[in-house]
CHARMM internal coordinates of N, CA and C (Angstrom, degrees):
IC EDIT
DIST 1 N 1 CA 1.4508
DIST 1 CA 1 C 1.5121
ANGL 1 N 1 CA 1 C 108.61
DIST 1 C 2 N 1.2651
ANGL 1 CA 1 C 2 N 117.63
DIHE 1 N 1 CA 1 C 2 N 125.32
DIST 2 N 2 CA 1.4468
ANGL 1 C 2 N 2 CA 121.39
DIHE 1 CA 1 C 2 N 2 CA -177.04
DIST 2 CA 2 C 1.5224
ANGL 2 N 2 CA 2 C 109.85
DIHE 1 C 2 N 2 CA 2 C -135.22
DIST 2 C 3 N 1.3173
ANGL 2 CA 2 C 3 N 116.46
DIHE 2 N 2 CA 2 C 3 N 177.78
DIST 3 N 3 CA 1.4567
ANGL 2 C 3 N 3 CA 121.83
DIHE 2 CA 2 C 3 N 3 CA 177.27
DIST 3 CA 3 C 1.5063
ANGL 3 N 3 CA 3 C 111.45
DIHE 2 C 3 N 3 CA 3 C 70.52
DIST 3 C 4 N 1.3289
ANGL 3 CA 3 C 4 N 116.40
DIHE 3 N 3 CA 3 C 4 N -132.81
DIST 4 N 4 CA 1.4544
ANGL 3 C 4 N 4 CA 120.40
DIHE 3 CA 3 C 4 N 4 CA -177.36
DIST 4 CA 4 C 1.5123
ANGL 4 N 4 CA 4 C 113.47
DIHE 3 C 4 N 4 CA 4 C -84.43
DIST 4 C 5 N 1.3279
ANGL 4 CA 4 C 5 N 117.69
DIHE 4 N 4 CA 4 C 5 N 1.66
DIST 5 N 5 CA 1.4470
ANGL 4 C 5 N 5 CA 120.37
DIHE 4 CA 4 C 5 N 5 CA 179.14
DIST 5 CA 5 C 1.5317
ANGL 5 N 5 CA 5 C 110.56
DIHE 4 C 5 N 5 CA 5 C -72.32
DIST 5 C 6 N 1.2917
ANGL 5 CA 5 C 6 N 116.36
DIHE 5 N 5 CA 5 C 6 N 169.09
DIST 6 N 6 CA 1.4674
ANGL 5 C 6 N 6 CA 123.79
DIHE 5 CA 5 C 6 N 6 CA -177.63
DIST 6 CA 6 C 1.5127
ANGL 6 N 6 CA 6 C 110.33
DIHE 5 C 6 N 6 CA 6 C -57.50
DIST 6 C 7 N 1.3428
ANGL 6 CA 6 C 7 N 117.69
DIHE 6 N 6 CA 6 C 7 N 127.85
DIST 7 N 7 CA 1.4573
ANGL 6 C 7 N 7 CA 121.95
DIHE 6 CA 6 C 7 N 7 CA -179.98
DIST 7 CA 7 C 1.5137
ANGL 7 N 7 CA 7 C 113.31
DIHE 6 C 7 N 7 CA 7 C -111.78
DIST 7 C 8 N 1.3266
ANGL 7 CA 7 C 8 N 118.22
DIHE 7 N 7 CA 7 C 8 N -11.46
DIST 8 N 8 CA 1.4510
ANGL 7 C 8 N 8 CA 120.85
DIHE 7 CA 7 C 8 N 8 CA 177.21
DIST 8 CA 8 C 1.5168
ANGL 8 N 8 CA 8 C 109.87
DIHE 7 C 8 N 8 CA 8 C -111.80
DIST 8 C 9 N 1.3355
ANGL 8 CA 8 C 9 N 115.68
DIHE 8 N 8 CA 8 C 9 N 163.20
DIST 9 N 9 CA 1.4631
ANGL 8 C 9 N 9 CA 120.87
DIHE 8 CA 8 C 9 N 9 CA -175.32
DIST 9 CA 9 C 1.4992
ANGL 9 N 9 CA 9 C 112.97
DIHE 8 C 9 N 9 CA 9 C -67.63
DIST 9 C 10 N 1.2630
ANGL 9 CA 9 C 10 N 117.19
DIHE 9 N 9 CA 9 C 10 N 177.98
DIST 10 N 10 CA 1.4583
ANGL 9 C 10 N 10 CA 125.66
DIHE 9 CA 9 C 10 N 10 CA 4.82
DIST 10 CA 10 C 1.5384
ANGL 10 N 10 CA 10 C 112.05
DIHE 9 C 10 N 10 CA 10 C -80.13
DIST 10 C 11 N 1.3477
ANGL 10 CA 10 C 11 N 113.27
DIHE 10 N 10 CA 10 C 11 N 159.66
DIST 11 N 11 CA 1.4590
ANGL 10 C 11 N 11 CA 122.17
DIHE 10 CA 10 C 11 N 11 CA -179.99
DIST 11 CA 11 C 1.5161
ANGL 11 N 11 CA 11 C 110.06
DIHE 10 C 11 N 11 CA 11 C -124.84
DIST 11 C 12 N 1.3029
ANGL 11 CA 11 C 12 N 116.67
DIHE 11 N 11 CA 11 C 12 N 152.19
DIST 12 N 12 CA 1.4612
ANGL 11 C 12 N 12 CA 124.31
DIHE 11 CA 11 C 12 N 12 CA 175.61
DIST 12 CA 12 C 1.5030
ANGL 12 N 12 CA 12 C 109.92
DIHE 11 C 12 N 12 CA 12 C -131.85
DIST 12 C 13 N 1.3506
ANGL 12 CA 12 C 13 N 117.07
DIHE 12 N 12 CA 12 C 13 N 157.76
DIST 13 N 13 CA 1.4518
ANGL 12 C 13 N 13 CA 121.26
DIHE 12 CA 12 C 13 N 13 CA 171.32
DIST 13 CA 13 C 1.5107
ANGL 13 N 13 CA 13 C 107.71
DIHE 12 C 13 N 13 CA 13 C -106.97
DIST 13 C 14 N 1.3203
ANGL 13 CA 13 C 14 N 116.50
DIHE 13 N 13 CA 13 C 14 N 119.37
DIST 14 N 14 CA 1.4578
ANGL 13 C 14 N 14 CA 121.95
DIHE 13 CA 13 C 14 N 14 CA -178.92
DIST 14 CA 14 C 1.5192
ANGL 14 N 14 CA 14 C 109.78
DIHE 13 C 14 N 14 CA 14 C -81.96
DIST 14 C 15 N 1.3214
ANGL 14 CA 14 C 15 N 116.50
DIHE 14 N 14 CA 14 C 15 N 119.09
DIST 15 N 15 CA 1.4658
ANGL 14 C 15 N 15 CA 121.46
DIHE 14 CA 14 C 15 N 15 CA 179.62
DIST 15 CA 15 C 1.5226
ANGL 15 N 15 CA 15 C 111.72
DIHE 14 C 15 N 15 CA 15 C -74.05
DIST 15 C 16 N 1.3222
ANGL 15 CA 15 C 16 N 117.77
DIHE 15 N 15 CA 15 C 16 N -28.69
DIST 16 N 16 CA 1.4799
ANGL 15 C 16 N 16 CA 120.95
DIHE 15 CA 15 C 16 N 16 CA 179.78
DIST 16 CA 16 C 1.5229
ANGL 16 N 16 CA 16 C 111.37
DIHE 15 C 16 N 16 CA 16 C -71.26
DIST 16 C 17 N 1.3243
ANGL 16 CA 16 C 17 N 116.98
DIHE 16 N 16 CA 16 C 17 N -37.54
DIST 17 N 17 CA 1.4643
ANGL 16 C 17 N 17 CA 121.00
DIHE 16 CA 16 C 17 N 17 CA -174.65
DIST 17 CA 17 C 1.5186
ANGL 17 N 17 CA 17 C 113.06
DIHE 16 C 17 N 17 CA 17 C -108.74
DIST 17 C 18 N 1.3491
ANGL 17 CA 17 C 18 N 116.97
DIHE 17 N 17 CA 17 C 18 N -4.74
DIST 18 N 18 CA 1.4603
ANGL 17 C 18 N 18 CA 122.37
DIHE 17 CA 17 C 18 N 18 CA 179.92
DIST 18 CA 18 C 1.5167
ANGL 18 N 18 CA 18 C 112.54
DIHE 17 C 18 N 18 CA 18 C 54.51
DIST 18 C 19 N 1.3512
ANGL 18 CA 18 C 19 N 115.23
DIHE 18 N 18 CA 18 C 19 N 49.52
DIST 19 N 19 CA 1.4671
ANGL 18 C 19 N 19 CA 119.55
DIHE 18 CA 18 C 19 N 19 CA 179.37
DIST 19 CA 19 C 1.5370
ANGL 19 N 19 CA 19 C 109.47
DIHE 18 C 19 N 19 CA 19 C -151.65
DIST 19 C 20 N 1.3182
ANGL 19 CA 19 C 20 N 114.41
DIHE 19 N 19 CA 19 C 20 N 163.43
DIST 20 N 20 CA 1.4578
ANGL 19 C 20 N 20 CA 123.14
DIHE 19 CA 19 C 20 N 20 CA 177.05
DIST 20 CA 20 C 1.5170
ANGL 20 N 20 CA 20 C 109.29
DIHE 19 C 20 N 20 CA 20 C -81.51
DIST 20 C 21 N 1.3367
ANGL 20 CA 20 C 21 N 115.91
DIHE 20 N 20 CA 20 C 21 N 137.64
DIST 21 N 21 CA 1.4605
ANGL 20 C 21 N 21 CA 121.28
DIHE 20 CA 20 C 21 N 21 CA -179.08
DIST 21 CA 21 C 1.5294
ANGL 21 N 21 CA 21 C 109.46
DIHE 20 C 21 N 21 CA 21 C -133.90
DIST 21 C 22 N 1.3212
ANGL 21 CA 21 C 22 N 115.76
DIHE 21 N 21 CA 21 C 22 N 157.04
DIST 22 N 22 CA 1.4304
ANGL 21 C 22 N 22 CA 122.54
DIHE 21 CA 21 C 22 N 22 CA 172.62
DIST 22 CA 22 C 1.5187
ANGL 22 N 22 CA 22 C 110.52
DIHE 21 C 22 N 22 CA 22 C -89.35
DIST 22 C 23 N 1.3091
ANGL 22 CA 22 C 23 N 116.51
DIHE 22 N 22 CA 22 C 23 N -166.68
DIST 23 N 23 CA 1.4754
ANGL 22 C 23 N 23 CA 121.58
DIHE 22 CA 22 C 23 N 23 CA -176.81
DIST 23 CA 23 C 1.5269
ANGL 23 N 23 CA 23 C 113.39
DIHE 22 C 23 N 23 CA 23 C -57.42
DIST 23 C 24 N 1.3184
ANGL 23 CA 23 C 24 N 117.56
DIHE 23 N 23 CA 23 C 24 N -34.58
DIST 24 N 24 CA 1.4570
ANGL 23 C 24 N 24 CA 121.33
DIHE 23 CA 23 C 24 N 24 CA -175.62
DIST 24 CA 24 C 1.5183
ANGL 24 N 24 CA 24 C 113.76
DIHE 23 C 24 N 24 CA 24 C -87.93
DIST 24 C 25 N 1.3105
ANGL 24 CA 24 C 25 N 116.98
DIHE 24 N 24 CA 24 C 25 N 27.53
DIST 25 N 25 CA 1.4621
ANGL 24 C 25 N 25 CA 120.73
DIHE 24 CA 24 C 25 N 25 CA -178.10
DIST 25 CA 25 C 1.5238
ANGL 25 N 25 CA 25 C 111.39
DIHE 24 C 25 N 25 CA 25 C -87.81
DIST 25 C 26 N 1.3005
ANGL 25 CA 25 C 26 N 114.82
DIHE 25 N 25 CA 25 C 26 N -151.78
DIST 26 N 26 CA 1.4686
ANGL 25 C 26 N 26 CA 123.30
DIHE 25 CA 25 C 26 N 26 CA -177.62
DIST 26 CA 26 C 1.5361
ANGL 26 N 26 CA 26 C 110.86
DIHE 25 C 26 N 26 CA 26 C -66.86
DIST 26 C 27 N 1.3306
ANGL 26 CA 26 C 27 N 115.94
DIHE 26 N 26 CA 26 C 27 N 167.87
DIST 27 N 27 CA 1.4853
ANGL 26 C 27 N 27 CA 118.49
DIHE 26 CA 26 C 27 N 27 CA 177.58
DIST 27 CA 27 C 1.5127
ANGL 27 N 27 CA 27 C 111.42
DIHE 26 C 27 N 27 CA 27 C -60.50
DIST 27 C 28 N 1.3095
ANGL 27 CA 27 C 28 N 117.51
DIHE 27 N 27 CA 27 C 28 N 148.10
DIST 28 N 28 CA 1.4582
ANGL 27 C 28 N 28 CA 122.44
DIHE 27 CA 27 C 28 N 28 CA -177.64
DIST 28 CA 28 C 1.5206
ANGL 28 N 28 CA 28 C 112.68
DIHE 27 C 28 N 28 CA 28 C -57.29
DIST 28 C 29 N 1.3181
ANGL 28 CA 28 C 29 N 118.39
DIHE 28 N 28 CA 28 C 29 N -26.82
DIST 29 N 29 CA 1.4743
ANGL 28 C 29 N 29 CA 120.47
DIHE 28 CA 28 C 29 N 29 CA 179.29
DIST 29 CA 29 C 1.5276
ANGL 29 N 29 CA 29 C 111.97
DIHE 28 C 29 N 29 CA 29 C -63.26
DIST 29 C 30 N 1.3302
ANGL 29 CA 29 C 30 N 116.76
DIHE 29 N 29 CA 29 C 30 N -19.13
DIST 30 N 30 CA 1.4587
ANGL 29 C 30 N 30 CA 121.74
DIHE 29 CA 29 C 30 N 30 CA -178.15
DIST 30 CA 30 C 1.5246
ANGL 30 N 30 CA 30 C 113.96
DIHE 29 C 30 N 30 CA 30 C -104.69
DIST 30 C 31 N 1.3410
ANGL 30 CA 30 C 31 N 117.22
DIHE 30 N 30 CA 30 C 31 N 11.14
DIST 31 N 31 CA 1.4390
ANGL 30 C 31 N 31 CA 117.42
DIHE 30 CA 30 C 31 N 31 CA -176.46
DIST 31 CA 31 C 1.5147
ANGL 31 N 31 CA 31 C 112.60
DIHE 30 C 31 N 31 CA 31 C -146.07
DIST 31 C 32 N 1.3311
ANGL 31 CA 31 C 32 N 114.68
DIHE 31 N 31 CA 31 C 32 N 164.75
DIST 32 N 32 CA 1.4645
ANGL 31 C 32 N 32 CA 123.07
DIHE 31 CA 31 C 32 N 32 CA 178.99
DIST 32 CA 32 C 1.5145
ANGL 32 N 32 CA 32 C 108.61
DIHE 31 C 32 N 32 CA 32 C -109.78
DIST 32 C 33 N 1.3158
ANGL 32 CA 32 C 33 N 116.77
DIHE 32 N 32 CA 32 C 33 N 141.44
DIST 33 N 33 CA 1.4411
ANGL 32 C 33 N 33 CA 120.83
DIHE 32 CA 32 C 33 N 33 CA -179.79
DIST 33 CA 33 C 1.5058
ANGL 33 N 33 CA 33 C 110.58
DIHE 32 C 33 N 33 CA 33 C 137.84
DIST 33 C 34 N 1.2774
ANGL 33 CA 33 C 34 N 117.14
DIHE 33 N 33 CA 33 C 34 N -169.89
DIST 34 N 34 CA 1.4655
ANGL 33 C 34 N 34 CA 128.03
DIHE 33 CA 33 C 34 N 34 CA 13.52
DIST 34 CA 34 C 1.5233
ANGL 34 N 34 CA 34 C 112.09
DIHE 33 C 34 N 34 CA 34 C -87.58
DIST 34 C 35 N 1.3371
ANGL 34 CA 34 C 35 N 113.84
DIHE 34 N 34 CA 34 C 35 N 160.40
DIST 35 N 35 CA 1.4492
ANGL 34 C 35 N 35 CA 123.65
DIHE 34 CA 34 C 35 N 35 CA 176.79
DIST 35 CA 35 C 1.5081
ANGL 35 N 35 CA 35 C 108.94
DIHE 34 C 35 N 35 CA 35 C -123.19
DIST 35 C 36 N 1.3225
ANGL 35 CA 35 C 36 N 117.01
DIHE 35 N 35 CA 35 C 36 N 153.58
DIST 36 N 36 CA 1.4764
ANGL 35 C 36 N 36 CA 120.96
DIHE 35 CA 35 C 36 N 36 CA -178.41
DIST 36 CA 36 C 1.5171
ANGL 36 N 36 CA 36 C 112.39
DIHE 35 C 36 N 36 CA 36 C -73.70
DIST 36 C 37 N 1.3529
ANGL 36 CA 36 C 37 N 117.07
DIHE 36 N 36 CA 36 C 37 N -31.71
DIST 37 N 37 CA 1.4549
ANGL 36 C 37 N 37 CA 119.46
DIHE 36 CA 36 C 37 N 37 CA -177.34
DIST 37 CA 37 C 1.5229
ANGL 37 N 37 CA 37 C 110.83
DIHE 36 C 37 N 37 CA 37 C -123.70
DIST 37 C 38 N 1.3234
ANGL 37 CA 37 C 38 N 114.66
DIHE 37 N 37 CA 37 C 38 N 157.43
DIST 38 N 38 CA 1.4499
ANGL 37 C 38 N 38 CA 120.74
DIHE 37 CA 37 C 38 N 38 CA 175.61
DIST 38 CA 38 C 1.5287
ANGL 38 N 38 CA 38 C 110.87
DIHE 37 C 38 N 38 CA 38 C -62.75
DIST 38 C 39 N 1.3243
ANGL 38 CA 38 C 39 N 116.43
DIHE 38 N 38 CA 38 C 39 N -37.40
DIST 39 N 39 CA 1.4853
ANGL 38 C 39 N 39 CA 121.10
DIHE 38 CA 38 C 39 N 39 CA 179.92
DIST 39 CA 39 C 1.5288
ANGL 39 N 39 CA 39 C 111.32
DIHE 38 C 39 N 39 CA 39 C -64.45
DIST 39 C 40 N 1.3233
ANGL 39 CA 39 C 40 N 117.54
DIHE 39 N 39 CA 39 C 40 N -40.47
DIST 40 N 40 CA 1.4613
ANGL 39 C 40 N 40 CA 121.16
DIHE 39 CA 39 C 40 N 40 CA 177.99
DIST 40 CA 40 C 1.5263
ANGL 40 N 40 CA 40 C 109.60
DIHE 39 C 40 N 40 CA 40 C -62.14
DIST 40 C 41 N 1.3246
ANGL 40 CA 40 C 41 N 117.17
DIHE 40 N 40 CA 40 C 41 N -44.08
DIST 41 N 41 CA 1.4628
ANGL 40 C 41 N 41 CA 120.23
DIHE 40 CA 40 C 41 N 41 CA 178.76
DIST 41 CA 41 C 1.5110
ANGL 41 N 41 CA 41 C 111.48
DIHE 40 C 41 N 41 CA 41 C -63.10
DIST 41 C 42 N 1.3323
ANGL 41 CA 41 C 42 N 117.23
DIHE 41 N 41 CA 41 C 42 N -41.78
DIST 42 N 42 CA 1.4562
ANGL 41 C 42 N 42 CA 121.43
DIHE 41 CA 41 C 42 N 42 CA -178.95
DIST 42 CA 42 C 1.5284
ANGL 42 N 42 CA 42 C 111.61
DIHE 41 C 42 N 42 CA 42 C -64.12
DIST 42 C 43 N 1.3141
ANGL 42 CA 42 C 43 N 117.75
DIHE 42 N 42 CA 42 C 43 N -28.79
DIST 43 N 43 CA 1.4649
ANGL 42 C 43 N 43 CA 122.40
DIHE 42 CA 42 C 43 N 43 CA -176.67
DIST 43 CA 43 C 1.5394
ANGL 43 N 43 CA 43 C 112.30
DIHE 42 C 43 N 43 CA 43 C -91.59
DIST 43 C 44 N 1.3152
ANGL 43 CA 43 C 44 N 118.61
DIHE 43 N 43 CA 43 C 44 N 3.13
DIST 44 N 44 CA 1.4539
ANGL 43 C 44 N 44 CA 120.05
DIHE 43 CA 43 C 44 N 44 CA -172.35
DIST 44 CA 44 C 1.5324
ANGL 44 N 44 CA 44 C 114.76
DIHE 43 C 44 N 44 CA 44 C -62.70
DIST 44 C 45 N 1.3259
ANGL 44 CA 44 C 45 N 118.09
DIHE 44 N 44 CA 44 C 45 N -38.35
DIST 45 N 45 CA 1.4696
ANGL 44 C 45 N 45 CA 118.43
DIHE 44 CA 44 C 45 N 45 CA -179.45
DIST 45 CA 45 C 1.5358
ANGL 45 N 45 CA 45 C 110.84
DIHE 44 C 45 N 45 CA 45 C -69.87
DIST 45 C 46 N 1.3246
ANGL 45 CA 45 C 46 N 117.85
DIHE 45 N 45 CA 45 C 46 N -36.91
DIST 46 N 46 CA 1.4481
ANGL 45 C 46 N 46 CA 120.74
DIHE 45 CA 45 C 46 N 46 CA 176.82
DIST 46 CA 46 C 1.5231
ANGL 46 N 46 CA 46 C 110.40
DIHE 45 C 46 N 46 CA 46 C -65.28
DIST 46 C 47 N 1.3265
ANGL 46 CA 46 C 47 N 117.36
DIHE 46 N 46 CA 46 C 47 N -42.81
DIST 47 N 47 CA 1.4926
ANGL 46 C 47 N 47 CA 120.52
DIHE 46 CA 46 C 47 N 47 CA 177.88
DIST 47 CA 47 C 1.5062
ANGL 47 N 47 CA 47 C 110.04
DIHE 46 C 47 N 47 CA 47 C -64.89
DIST 47 C 48 N 1.3245
ANGL 47 CA 47 C 48 N 119.57
DIHE 47 N 47 CA 47 C 48 N -39.39
DIST 48 N 48 CA 1.4651
ANGL 47 C 48 N 48 CA 121.23
DIHE 47 CA 47 C 48 N 48 CA 179.02
DIST 48 CA 48 C 1.5207
ANGL 48 N 48 CA 48 C 110.55
DIHE 47 C 48 N 48 CA 48 C -65.08
DIST 48 C 49 N 1.3325
ANGL 48 CA 48 C 49 N 117.42
DIHE 48 N 48 CA 48 C 49 N -40.37
DIST 49 N 49 CA 1.4802
ANGL 48 C 49 N 49 CA 121.14
DIHE 48 CA 48 C 49 N 49 CA 178.14
DIST 49 CA 49 C 1.5307
ANGL 49 N 49 CA 49 C 110.27
DIHE 48 C 49 N 49 CA 49 C -63.92
DIST 49 C 50 N 1.3231
ANGL 49 CA 49 C 50 N 117.25
DIHE 49 N 49 CA 49 C 50 N -40.39
DIST 50 N 50 CA 1.4629
ANGL 49 C 50 N 50 CA 120.94
DIHE 49 CA 49 C 50 N 50 CA 178.46
DIST 50 CA 50 C 1.5368
ANGL 50 N 50 CA 50 C 111.02
DIHE 49 C 50 N 50 CA 50 C -65.41
DIST 50 C 51 N 1.3096
ANGL 50 CA 50 C 51 N 116.89
DIHE 50 N 50 CA 50 C 51 N -41.53
DIST 51 N 51 CA 1.4711
ANGL 50 C 51 N 51 CA 120.49
DIHE 50 CA 50 C 51 N 51 CA 177.24
DIST 51 CA 51 C 1.5200
ANGL 51 N 51 CA 51 C 111.42
DIHE 50 C 51 N 51 CA 51 C -64.58
DIST 51 C 52 N 1.3268
ANGL 51 CA 51 C 52 N 117.13
DIHE 51 N 51 CA 51 C 52 N -43.40
DIST 52 N 52 CA 1.4528
ANGL 51 C 52 N 52 CA 121.42
DIHE 51 CA 51 C 52 N 52 CA 178.54
DIST 52 CA 52 C 1.5231
ANGL 52 N 52 CA 52 C 111.15
DIHE 51 C 52 N 52 CA 52 C -60.43
DIST 52 C 53 N 1.3490
ANGL 52 CA 52 C 53 N 116.32
DIHE 52 N 52 CA 52 C 53 N -44.25
DIST 53 N 53 CA 1.4530
ANGL 52 C 53 N 53 CA 120.64
DIHE 52 CA 52 C 53 N 53 CA 178.37
DIST 53 CA 53 C 1.5171
ANGL 53 N 53 CA 53 C 110.73
DIHE 52 C 53 N 53 CA 53 C -62.17
DIST 53 C 54 N 1.3147
ANGL 53 CA 53 C 54 N 118.40
DIHE 53 N 53 CA 53 C 54 N -42.94
DIST 54 N 54 CA 1.4589
ANGL 53 C 54 N 54 CA 122.02
DIHE 53 CA 53 C 54 N 54 CA 178.76
DIST 54 CA 54 C 1.5296
ANGL 54 N 54 CA 54 C 110.72
DIHE 53 C 54 N 54 CA 54 C -62.31
DIST 54 C 55 N 1.3208
ANGL 54 CA 54 C 55 N 116.80
DIHE 54 N 54 CA 54 C 55 N -42.80
DIST 55 N 55 CA 1.4642
ANGL 54 C 55 N 55 CA 119.88
DIHE 54 CA 54 C 55 N 55 CA 179.85
DIST 55 CA 55 C 1.5289
ANGL 55 N 55 CA 55 C 110.89
DIHE 54 C 55 N 55 CA 55 C -68.74
DIST 55 C 56 N 1.3099
ANGL 55 CA 55 C 56 N 116.64
DIHE 55 N 55 CA 55 C 56 N -39.01
DIST 56 N 56 CA 1.4693
ANGL 55 C 56 N 56 CA 121.36
DIHE 55 CA 55 C 56 N 56 CA -179.54
DIST 56 CA 56 C 1.5310
ANGL 56 N 56 CA 56 C 112.92
DIHE 55 C 56 N 56 CA 56 C -64.31
DIST 56 C 57 N 1.3241
ANGL 56 CA 56 C 57 N 116.11
DIHE 56 N 56 CA 56 C 57 N -28.36
DIST 57 N 57 CA 1.4653
ANGL 56 C 57 N 57 CA 120.55
DIHE 56 CA 56 C 57 N 57 CA -177.49
DIST 57 CA 57 C 1.5380
ANGL 57 N 57 CA 57 C 113.28
DIHE 56 C 57 N 57 CA 57 C -106.23
DIST 57 C 58 N 1.3196
ANGL 57 CA 57 C 58 N 117.07
DIHE 57 N 57 CA 57 C 58 N 3.62
DIST 58 N 58 CA 1.4653
ANGL 57 C 58 N 58 CA 120.79
DIHE 57 CA 57 C 58 N 58 CA 179.73
DIST 58 CA 58 C 1.5398
ANGL 58 N 58 CA 58 C 108.68
DIHE 57 C 58 N 58 CA 58 C -76.31
DIST 58 C 59 N 1.3191
ANGL 58 CA 58 C 59 N 115.99
DIHE 58 N 58 CA 58 C 59 N 120.23
DIST 59 N 59 CA 1.4826
ANGL 58 C 59 N 59 CA 119.02
DIHE 58 CA 58 C 59 N 59 CA -177.68
DIST 59 CA 59 C 1.5281
ANGL 59 N 59 CA 59 C 113.31
DIHE 58 C 59 N 59 CA 59 C -62.41
DIST 59 C 60 N 1.3078
ANGL 59 CA 59 C 60 N 118.01
DIHE 59 N 59 CA 59 C 60 N -20.39
DIST 60 N 60 CA 1.4682
ANGL 59 C 60 N 60 CA 119.48
DIHE 59 CA 59 C 60 N 60 CA 178.00
DIST 60 CA 60 C 1.5282
ANGL 60 N 60 CA 60 C 111.11
DIHE 59 C 60 N 60 CA 60 C -72.82
DIST 60 C 61 N 1.3371
ANGL 60 CA 60 C 61 N 118.53
DIHE 60 N 60 CA 60 C 61 N -15.55
DIST 61 N 61 CA 1.4507
ANGL 60 C 61 N 61 CA 121.42
DIHE 60 CA 60 C 61 N 61 CA -176.53
DIST 61 CA 61 C 1.5219
ANGL 61 N 61 CA 61 C 114.15
DIHE 60 C 61 N 61 CA 61 C -116.57
DIST 61 C 62 N 1.3122
ANGL 61 CA 61 C 62 N 117.22
DIHE 61 N 61 CA 61 C 62 N 14.29
DIST 62 N 62 CA 1.4571
ANGL 61 C 62 N 62 CA 119.80
DIHE 61 CA 61 C 62 N 62 CA 178.75
DIST 62 CA 62 C 1.5157
ANGL 62 N 62 CA 62 C 110.71
DIHE 61 C 62 N 62 CA 62 C -80.74
DIST 62 C 63 N 1.2921
ANGL 62 CA 62 C 63 N 116.28
DIHE 62 N 62 CA 62 C 63 N 161.20
DIST 63 N 63 CA 1.4689
ANGL 62 C 63 N 63 CA 122.40
DIHE 62 CA 62 C 63 N 63 CA -179.61
DIST 63 CA 63 C 1.5300
ANGL 63 N 63 CA 63 C 112.99
DIHE 62 C 63 N 63 CA 63 C -97.55
DIST 63 C 64 N 1.2962
ANGL 63 CA 63 C 64 N 116.76
DIHE 63 N 63 CA 63 C 64 N 29.79
DIST 64 N 64 CA 1.4653
ANGL 63 C 64 N 64 CA 119.94
DIHE 63 CA 63 C 64 N 64 CA -178.75
DIST 64 CA 64 C 1.5474
ANGL 64 N 64 CA 64 C 109.39
DIHE 63 C 64 N 64 CA 64 C -79.18
DIST 64 C 65 N 1.3030
ANGL 64 CA 64 C 65 N 114.76
DIHE 64 N 64 CA 64 C 65 N 155.42
DIST 65 N 65 CA 1.4700
ANGL 64 C 65 N 65 CA 121.52
DIHE 64 CA 64 C 65 N 65 CA 179.20
DIST 65 CA 65 C 1.5101
ANGL 65 N 65 CA 65 C 111.97
DIHE 64 C 65 N 65 CA 65 C -96.55
DIST 65 C 66 N 1.3267
ANGL 65 CA 65 C 66 N 118.83
DIHE 65 N 65 CA 65 C 66 N 17.97
DIST 66 N 66 CA 1.4573
ANGL 65 C 66 N 66 CA 122.28
DIHE 65 CA 65 C 66 N 66 CA -177.88
DIST 66 CA 66 C 1.4995
ANGL 66 N 66 CA 66 C 112.12
DIHE 65 C 66 N 66 CA 66 C -68.84
END
COOR INIT
IC SEED 1 N 1 CA 1 C
IC BUILD
């Protein structure tokens, strides 16, 4: 968002359009957030992937019978 559009938060990442949006974006059911900065919103999918990987490899959450 540039020009006269909203430059301060809150920000969301729209899952339907794969882009960062301000308050007047898509319905909340289609997005992740809110975030304080545009950069935080833009990084949300990478952070989610990192969290998922950490959870998938955490020995406390494995399905082993040990």
